[in-house]
N, C-alpha and C positions, 0 to 999 in steps of 0.2 A: 327785391328791388335792391339797387346799389345806391350808395351815397353819392349825390352830385358833386360834393366837395372833395371827398378823400378816396372814393371808390370802394369803401367797406360795405358789407352786406347790412341793410337796415333791419332791425328788430322790431317787430310788431308789439307794442306794449299797451295794456288797458290803462286809460284814464276815465274812471267812472264809466258810462256807457259807450264811451268813444275809444277807438283803437288808434294810436298814433305810431308812426314808424320812425324810430330813433336809431341814430348812428351812435354805436358804442364807442367809436373811434374818436370822432371829433365832437360828439355831443349835439349835432344838429337834429332838427326835428322836421319831418315831412308831414304836412297836413293836406288832406285831400279836400276839395271844394266843400265850404260850409262847415268844416270841422272847427275853424277858429271862432265862428259865431257861437257854435255850440259850447265850446269851452268857455267863452266869456259870458255866456247865460248861465252857466253853473256857478259862477262866483269863486271858483277855486282859485288859489294864489300859490305860487311857489311849486308849480307842477314839476318843473325841471329838477329841482332839488329833491322832490318826493320820488321822482323816478330813479334818480341816482341812488337813494337810500334803500329803495325797495328792490331794485334789479342790479345794483352795482354797475360796474363798468366792464364786463368780461372782453377778452380779445375778440376783435371782429375780423373775419377774413378780408383781405384786401384785393381790389382789382386795379387795373391800371385806368387812367383817364385820359381823355384826348384833348384837353384844353378848357373850352367852355363848360359852364355848368349846364348839364343836361337834366331834362325831367326824369326822375326815376320811374315814372309811371309810362310816360309816352316815348321814352328812350331817345327818339330821333329829334326831339323838340328842344331848343335852348331855353334857358330860364332868363327872364328879364328882371332886372333890379328895380324895386319900387320902394316908395317909403309909405307906411301906412300906420295910422294911429289917430287918436282923438286930440290928446293933449301934447304930446311930444314925438317927433318923428322916430320911427323904428325901421331900419332897413330890412327887407325881405326880398326874396326872389320867387318870381311866380311864373307858372306855365300858362302860356296864352291859349293853349288847347284844351287842357283839362282844368284849368284854374286852381290846381294845387299850388302850395307855397312851401318854400324851403327857408326854415329859420335857423340861423346860426345859434351857438350856444348863448344862452341867456335872453334871447329875442323873444321867445314865447312869454317868458315871465315878465318881460317889459311891456309886451302888449296887454297882458292880463292886468298889470299893475296900472297901466295907462287907462283901461276901462274903468278900474276902481276909482281913480282920481276923477274921470268924467262924472261917475254916479255921485260922487261927493259934491260936485259944484252945484250950487242952487241957481239955477237959470230957469227962465221960462220954458215950458215943455216944447212949444214949437221951435224954439231955437235949438234946443237939444236934439229935437227930431231932424232938423235941418243938417246939424253937424254930423249925425249918424248917416244920413242920406248921403252927404258928400263923401264920407269915408268910404262907404260901401262902392260909390261911382269910382272913387280912385283905386280902390283895390282890384277892380275888373281889368 
């Protein structure tokens, strides 16, 4: 797959039991449908920094782009910009066909930190469940 932002080839890298597709050129990350929730459930923090330390930033072969961000999985589908989070908005681009999401540099760590902040908030469980449900609906 190629990076929707800069055209470089995405590298598949392991994060626990999940494989994420990372651009070694612009440091963006492609997550397939459901992978963000799995990463949030692990409680891991600083994944982007960990990937940099573990795998470095080798040169990535580049390809040309034709304007709009395109889904690296569906290829012919454009990505739509959305804001997703529980506590503070984080911009991401998602595919309406496969429901994958493109996160620019640092956005994955912001989303994981956002989940950690939500978990630290002492609120009624019903309210917390309502917020989580709203966030899922907004991500679709």
